[in-house]
Phi, psi and omega in degrees: 000129178290147182286146173304159170301120184283348184282329186267344185279115189276153179077195179291129184218140169227123189259147183308325183294328181293323176290330175285326175297324181293312176311315178293322182296320185289329176297327173299309177301321179302312178305316186297312182288334173294319180298319174298318177303315179294307189293325182281333170302323181300324184301333181274002172286161180303329180297338180251359171307135179305135171257072191252012185076164181274078183213161185306324182282314175305307171310315177291316173300325186286322180296320184294315179307308185292331180290326175295331177272312185234016184282180180289341162252025184272175181303321183291325173305307180298315176298321174300314176306310180304310183299321182291319176297324184292314178299315183296324175298318175297318180295315184299317177294324175291322172294329179291317181299315184293327182284317183292323174300317182286325174299323182287323180295315178297324184291329181288334186264000000 
C-alpha cells in the first residue's frame, strides 16, 4: 500500500515504513546494550573482584562494587530494564501501525 502524500497530512504522522526503520535502529541499539550487558556481567567474575584483603574496609568495598554491578539498583538491572523497555516500545509501535493500517483498509472497502 503506497504511503499517503506527507505534505498534505496534517498533525502527527508515523508511516509503516518509518516504524520498520525504527525497529532496525532499535535492533542496533539492542545489540550494543547486549554487548554492554555481557561486558558488565564479566565484572562479576572472580578476575574482576577487588583484591583489597580480608579486612572490614576491603570487604565493604568489595561488597559495594558487587552491589553496583549486580544489585537491585546495579548496572545489570538497568541494562536489562532498558532492553525490556526497547522491546515493549517497538512491539507497541508495531501494534499501533497494524491497527491503523487495518482501519485504513476497512475504510477503503
